[in-house]
C-alpha positions as CSV (number, residue, x, y, z in Angstrom):
1,M,32.0,46.3,57.0
2,T,29.7,44.1,55.0
3,T,30.8,43.0,51.5
4,T,28.2,42.4,48.7
5,L,28.4,39.3,46.5
6,R,26.6,38.8,43.3
7,R,24.6,35.6,43.2
8,A,26.9,34.1,40.5
9,D,29.9,34.8,42.8
10,A,28.1,33.1,45.7
11,R,27.4,30.1,43.5
12,R,31.0,29.8,42.5
13,V,32.2,30.1,46.1
14,A,29.7,27.4,47.2
15,L,30.7,25.0,44.4
16,A,34.4,25.6,45.0
17,A,34.0,24.8,48.7
18,Q,32.4,21.5,47.7
19,G,35.2,20.6,45.3
20,F,33.6,21.4,41.9
21,A,36.2,24.0,40.9
22,R,38.8,21.2,40.7
23,P,39.4,19.1,37.6
24,R,38.5,15.4,38.1
25,P,41.5,13.2,38.8
26,E,42.7,10.9,36.1
27,T,42.7,8.0,38.6
28,V,40.7,7.7,41.8
29,G,42.0,5.9,44.8
30,T,41.4,6.2,48.5
31,R,43.5,9.3,48.8
32,Q,41.2,11.2,46.3
33,I,38.1,9.8,48.0
34,T,39.3,10.8,51.4
35,A,40.1,14.3,50.3
36,A,36.6,14.7,48.8
37,L,35.0,13.3,52.0
38,N,37.1,15.8,54.1
39,R,35.7,18.7,52.1
40,M,32.1,17.6,52.5
41,R,32.6,16.3,56.1
42,L,29.7,13.8,55.7
43,L,27.8,11.7,53.2
44,Q,24.0,11.3,53.7
45,I,22.8,7.7,53.4
46,D,19.5,6.8,51.8
47,S,17.9,3.5,50.9
48,V,16.6,4.5,47.5
49,N,18.5,2.6,44.8
50,V,16.8,3.5,41.5
51,F,20.1,4.5,39.9
52,S,22.8,4.2,42.5
53,R,22.9,4.3,46.3
54,S,22.8,7.9,47.3
55,H,26.0,7.9,49.3
56,Y,28.0,6.8,46.3
57,M,26.8,9.6,44.0
58,P,28.4,12.7,45.5
59,L,31.9,11.2,45.0
60,F,31.0,10.3,41.3
61,A,29.8,13.9,40.9
62,R,33.1,15.3,42.1
63,L,35.6,12.6,41.0
64,G,34.1,10.8,38.1
65,A,34.1,7.1,37.8
66,Y,35.6,5.3,40.8
67,D,35.3,1.9,42.5
68,P,32.6,2.1,45.2
69,D,34.4,-0.8,47.0
70,L,37.0,1.8,48.0
71,L,34.4,3.8,49.9
72,D,33.1,0.6,51.4
73,R,36.5,-0.2,52.7
74,L,36.7,3.2,54.4
75,A,33.2,3.0,55.8
76,F,31.9,-0.5,56.1
77,S,34.8,-2.5,57.5
78,R,35.4,-3.8,61.0
79,R,37.6,-0.9,61.8
80,P,36.4,2.0,59.6
81,T,37.9,5.5,59.2
82,W,34.4,6.7,58.3
83,V,31.4,5.6,60.4
84,E,27.6,5.9,60.3
85,S,26.1,8.4,62.7
86,W,23.0,10.5,63.0
87,A,24.5,13.7,61.6
88,H,22.6,15.2,58.6
89,V,20.1,12.4,59.3
90,A,21.8,9.0,58.8
91,S,25.2,9.8,57.4
92,L,28.9,8.7,57.1
93,V,31.2,10.9,59.2
94,S,34.8,10.7,60.1
95,V,35.6,8.5,63.1
96,D,37.5,11.6,64.4
97,D,34.2,13.5,64.4
98,W,32.4,11.0,66.6
99,P,32.9,13.0,69.8
100,L,31.4,16.1,68.2
101,L,28.1,14.4,67.9
102,Q,27.8,13.1,71.4
103,F,25.3,15.9,72.3
104,R,23.1,14.5,69.4
105,R,23.2,11.0,70.9
106,D,22.4,12.4,74.3
107,D,19.4,14.2,72.9
108,L,18.2,11.0,71.1
109,R,18.7,9.0,74.3
110,A,16.6,11.5,76.2
111,K,13.9,11.2,73.5
112,Y,13.8,7.5,72.9
113,G,15.6,5.9,75.9
114,D,12.8,6.2,78.3
115,D,9.6,6.1,76.2
116,A,7.0,3.4,76.5
117,W,8.7,1.0,74.1
118,A,12.1,1.4,75.9
119,R,10.6,0.9,79.3
120,A,8.8,-2.3,78.1
121,N,11.9,-3.7,76.4
122,Q,14.7,-3.1,78.8
123,P,15.4,-6.9,79.1
124,L,15.6,-7.1,75.3
125,L,18.0,-4.2,75.1
126,Q,20.3,-5.8,77.6
127,W,20.0,-9.1,75.8
128,L,21.1,-7.4,72.6
129,R,24.1,-5.8,74.3
130,D,25.1,-9.2,75.7
131,E,24.7,-11.0,72.3
132,L,26.9,-8.4,70.5
133,A,29.5,-8.6,73.4
134,D,29.6,-12.4,73.1
135,R,29.3,-12.9,69.3
136,G,30.7,-9.7,67.8
137,P,29.1,-7.9,64.8
138,L,25.8,-9.3,63.7
139,R,23.1,-8.6,61.1
140,P,19.5,-8.6,62.5
141,A,18.8,-11.8,60.6
142,E,21.6,-13.5,62.5
143,I,20.0,-12.7,65.9
144,D,17.5,-15.4,67.1
145,H,15.1,-14.0,69.7
146,D,11.4,-14.5,70.4
147,A,11.0,-10.7,69.6
148,R,11.7,-11.4,66.0
149,R,8.4,-13.3,65.8
150,G,6.6,-10.7,67.8
151,S,4.5,-7.7,66.7
152,R,5.9,-5.0,64.5
153,G,7.0,-1.8,66.1
154,P,6.2,1.8,65.2
155,W,9.5,2.5,63.4
156,W,9.0,1.6,59.7
157,G,7.3,-1.7,60.7
158,W,10.5,-3.1,62.3
159,D,10.4,-6.0,64.7
160,D,11.6,-5.4,68.2
161,V,15.1,-6.7,67.6
162,K,15.7,-4.3,64.7
163,N,14.0,-1.5,66.7
164,G,16.3,-2.2,69.7
165,L,19.4,-2.3,67.6
166,E,18.6,1.0,66.0
167,R,17.9,2.7,69.3
168,L,21.2,1.5,70.7
169,W,22.9,2.9,67.5
170,L,21.2,6.2,68.0
171,F,22.4,6.3,71.6
172,G,26.0,5.5,70.5
173,E,26.2,2.2,72.4
174,V,26.2,0.3,69.1
175,A,28.1,1.2,65.9
176,I,27.8,-0.1,62.3
177,A,30.5,-2.6,61.5
178,G,29.7,-3.1,57.8
179,R,26.8,-3.8,55.5
180,R,25.7,-6.7,53.3
181,G,24.0,-5.0,50.5
182,F,22.1,-2.3,52.4
183,E,21.6,-4.5,55.5
184,R,23.6,-3.2,58.5
185,R,25.9,-5.3,60.7
186,Y,25.6,-4.0,64.3
187,A,28.4,-4.2,66.9
188,L,29.2,-2.6,70.2
189,A,30.8,0.7,69.7
190,S,33.9,-0.5,71.4
191,Q,34.2,-3.2,68.8
192,V,34.3,-0.7,65.9
193,L,35.6,2.6,67.2
194,P,39.0,3.4,68.7
195,A,39.2,4.3,72.3
196,S,40.2,7.9,71.4
197,A,36.8,8.5,69.8
198,L,34.9,6.9,72.6
199,E,36.8,8.5,75.5
200,T,37.0,12.1,74.1
201,T,34.5,14.4,75.6
202,V,33.5,17.7,73.9
203,P,31.0,20.0,75.7
204,R,27.8,20.7,73.9
205,A,28.5,24.3,73.1
206,E,32.0,23.6,71.9
207,A,30.8,20.8,69.7
208,I,28.1,22.8,68.1
209,A,30.5,25.7,67.5
210,E,32.9,23.4,65.8
211,L,30.2,21.8,63.6
212,V,29.1,25.3,62.6
213,R,32.7,26.1,61.7
214,R,33.0,22.9,59.6
215,A,29.7,23.7,57.9
216,A,31.0,27.2,57.1
217,V,34.1,25.7,55.5
218,A,32.1,23.2,53.5
219,Y,29.6,25.8,52.3
220,G,32.0,28.7,51.7
221,V,29.1,31.2,52.0
222,A,26.0,30.6,54.0
223,T,23.2,31.9,56.2
224,A,22.6,30.8,59.7
225,A,19.8,28.5,58.5
226,D,22.3,26.9,56.0
227,L,24.9,26.3,58.7
228,A,22.3,24.8,61.1
229,D,20.9,22.5,58.5
230,Y,24.3,21.1,57.5
231,W,24.3,19.0,60.7
232,R,20.5,19.4,61.3
233,I,21.1,21.4,64.5
234,R,17.8,22.6,66.0
235,D,19.4,24.7,68.8
236,R,19.4,28.1,67.1
237,P,20.9,30.0,70.1
238,A,23.8,27.5,70.1
239,V,24.2,27.9,66.3
240,M,24.2,31.7,66.6
241,A,26.7,31.6,69.5
242,G,29.0,29.5,67.3
243,I,28.6,32.0,64.4
244,H,29.4,35.0,66.7
245,R,32.5,33.1,68.0
246,L,33.7,32.7,64.4
247,I,33.0,36.3,63.7
248,D,35.0,37.4,66.7
249,T,38.0,35.4,65.6
250,G,37.7,36.7,62.1
251,E,36.9,33.3,60.5
252,L,33.5,34.4,59.3
253,L,33.0,37.7,57.4
254,P,29.6,39.3,57.0
255,V,28.3,39.5,53.4
256,E,25.1,40.3,51.6
257,V,24.3,38.2,48.5
258,E,22.3,39.8,45.8
259,G,18.9,38.1,45.7
260,W,19.1,36.5,49.1
261,H,16.2,37.9,51.2
262,V,14.3,36.9,54.3
263,A,10.9,38.6,54.9
264,G,11.7,41.2,52.2
265,R,15.1,42.2,53.7
266,P,18.6,41.2,52.7
267,A,19.5,37.9,54.4
268,K,22.4,37.9,56.8
269,A,25.1,35.7,55.4
270,W,28.8,35.0,56.1
271,L,31.7,34.1,53.9
272,H,34.4,31.9,55.4
273,R,37.7,33.8,55.3
274,D,39.5,30.9,53.5
275,A,36.8,30.3,50.9
276,A,38.1,30.2,47.4
277,R,36.5,32.9,45.1
278,P,37.1,31.5,41.6
279,R,36.2,33.6,38.6
280,K,35.0,30.5,36.8
281,V,33.6,27.1,37.7
282,D,33.1,24.8,34.8
283,A,31.7,21.5,36.1
284,T,29.3,18.9,34.7
285,A,27.7,16.6,37.3
286,L,24.6,14.6,38.2
287,L,23.6,15.5,41.7
288,T,21.8,13.2,44.1
289,P,18.9,14.8,45.9
290,F,21.0,14.3,49.1
291,D,24.1,16.1,47.8
292,P,25.1,19.0,50.1
293,V,24.9,21.3,47.1
294,V,21.1,20.8,46.9
295,W,19.9,18.9,50.0
296,F,18.7,22.1,51.8
297,R,15.9,23.2,49.4
298,D,15.8,26.8,50.5
299,R,19.6,27.2,49.8
300,A,19.2,25.5,46.4
301,E,16.6,28.1,45.5
302,R,18.7,31.0,46.7
303,L,21.9,29.8,45.0
304,F,20.4,28.5,41.7
305,D,16.8,29.8,41.6
306,F,16.1,26.1,41.5
307,D,12.8,24.9,43.0
308,Y,13.5,21.3,44.0
309,R,11.3,18.6,45.6
310,I,11.7,14.8,45.6
311,E,8.6,13.2,44.1
312,I,9.1,9.6,45.3
313,Y,6.2,10.0,47.7
314,T,4.0,11.8,45.1
315,P,1.4,9.7,43.3
316,A,2.6,9.0,39.7
317,P,-0.1,11.0,38.0
318,Q,0.8,14.1,40.0
319,R,4.5,14.1,39.4
320,R,5.9,17.0,37.5
321,F,9.4,15.8,36.8
322,G,9.7,12.1,37.7
323,Y,10.1,9.6,40.5
324,Y,13.7,10.4,41.5
325,S,14.9,13.3,39.4
326,L,18.6,14.3,39.7
327,P,19.7,18.0,39.4
328,L,22.0,18.7,36.5
329,L,25.0,20.9,37.2
330,V,26.6,22.5,34.1
331,G,29.2,25.2,34.5
332,D,28.3,26.9,37.7
333,D,24.6,26.5,37.6
334,V,21.9,23.9,38.0
335,V,20.4,23.8,34.5
336,G,17.9,21.0,34.6
337,R,17.0,17.6,36.0
338,V,16.8,14.0,34.7
339,D,15.0,11.0,36.2
340,L,17.4,8.0,35.8
341,K,16.7,4.4,36.4
342,A,19.3,1.6,36.2
343,D,17.5,-1.3,34.4
344,R,20.0,-4.0,35.3
345,T,18.0,-6.9,33.7
346,S,18.5,-5.3,30.3
347,S,21.7,-3.5,31.1
348,A,20.2,-0.2,30.3
349,L,20.3,3.2,31.9
350,R,16.9,4.7,31.3
351,V,16.3,8.4,31.2
352,Q,12.7,8.4,32.2
353,S,12.3,12.2,31.9
354,A,14.5,15.2,31.2
355,W,13.8,18.9,31.8
356,W,15.6,22.2,31.4
357,E,15.6,25.2,33.7
358,P,15.1,28.6,32.0
359,G,18.3,29.9,30.5
360,A,20.1,26.5,30.1
361,P,23.3,27.0,28.0
362,T,23.3,25.9,24.4
363,D,25.9,23.2,25.0
364,A,24.0,21.7,28.0
365,A,22.6,18.7,26.1
366,E,26.0,17.7,24.8
367,R,27.6,18.0,28.2
368,V,24.8,16.2,30.0
369,A,24.8,13.4,27.4
370,A,28.5,12.8,28.0
371,E,27.9,12.7,31.7
372,V,24.9,10.3,31.4
373,L,27.1,8.0,29.3
374,A,29.8,8.1,31.8
375,A,27.3,7.3,34.6
376,A,26.1,4.3,32.6
377,R,29.7,3.0,32.2
378,W,30.3,3.6,35.9
379,Q,27.3,1.4,36.7
380,G,28.3,-1.2,34.2
381,L,25.3,-0.6,31.9
382,D,25.7,-1.1,28.2
383,R,23.2,1.4,26.8
384,V,21.1,4.5,27.4
385,T,17.5,5.0,26.5
386,V,15.5,8.2,26.6
387,S,11.8,8.6,27.0
388,R,9.8,11.4,25.5
389,W,8.8,13.0,28.8
390,G,10.2,16.4,29.4
391,D,11.2,19.5,27.4
392,A,14.9,18.3,27.4
393,A,14.2,14.8,26.3
394,E,14.5,15.4,22.6
395,D,17.7,17.5,23.0
396,L,19.3,14.8,25.2
397,A,18.3,12.0,22.9
398,G,19.9,13.8,19.9
399,A,23.1,14.6,21.9
400,L,23.3,10.9,23.0
401,R,23.0,9.8,19.4
402,A,25.8,12.1,18.4
403,E,28.0,11.0,21.3
404,R,27.8,7.3,20.5
405,H,27.9,7.5,16.7
406,D,31.0,5.3,16.9
407,H,28.9,2.6,18.6
408,P,26.0,1.7,16.2
409,D,24.8,-1.0,18.6
410,G,24.0,1.8,21.1
411,R,26.4,0.6,23.8
412,A,27.3,3.2,26.4
413,N,31.0,2.1,26.3
């Protein structure tokens, strides 16, 4: 029997699965960070740093202000409990989940391990393995090789040393042992990961089925496309096999969500049997474009009627909403977007544009203003400025003035 969910119910299920039905903790330590990570299962990494590095933002959205060094200790130490892997593209995943992604590393080795570049650079790849074995974790700048002065390769203009290190990382021979700023430190996987992670073997079908299960828990309610995209699994037959296995065990329950359609027909969707179904979710959050709530644009449109595209690659005169606009979650809905920039030279958080979605609640400006001020404090910025671009700019500027009336110098704190 197929249950029908209203779209609002599906939104609340999805947000609760991601941790937004919980009140933010008064203090945030590694326990709270680990619990939030375990709910999401992964954090996507991105190099854009207009406001904050993307992998720091989902935790701020769920937990409020926290010390990013705590996440760094979990993920960027010599023996991390969370490690970088090609999951939902480059992401942080639990060390315990490393074996589940071996099929992905095998696929990447099949794609890049015997192409023209790899065949031409086998001596370099072996030399890199030997260097890491002899010297331990290294940044590319610490590796002296003639290839560093050679021609730039096809991957983002990297030199051959960087190209080789990245390929070895994709294959799982190399792991990330930390970062300086955003620059990776590479090490042999055995120098970073425990033997239990390296020696555990999970057959491809079982691994994909387990990743589908974890995506179902993390999403609460989802279509097959949603579940595949969570880990960027392109093998649709394997995804469907995983879904049917979960249906057979009673872990996934078929549902129809009002307004979810494919080719004019109700979309097939499934509710995880343990998903919370709260009557109310009352969150306020700034979402990164790479937050699981909105990273799959089709799902964001189905859940929130929110048409979202990142405009960092769009020429400035053609941008509708701004360079790096962040979706605004208020209550249980995405109600707008703001383009934020941390101007550290002047210690200002600049709201470069602000926009409402149709039907934004009347208290949205006040709630977003409070969240923007909290974000400025989290980033150590003293003040907030608002441009005039966007239909929410005036509302937000007025709400910010009201929020900081006790601080006539305009300081965010």
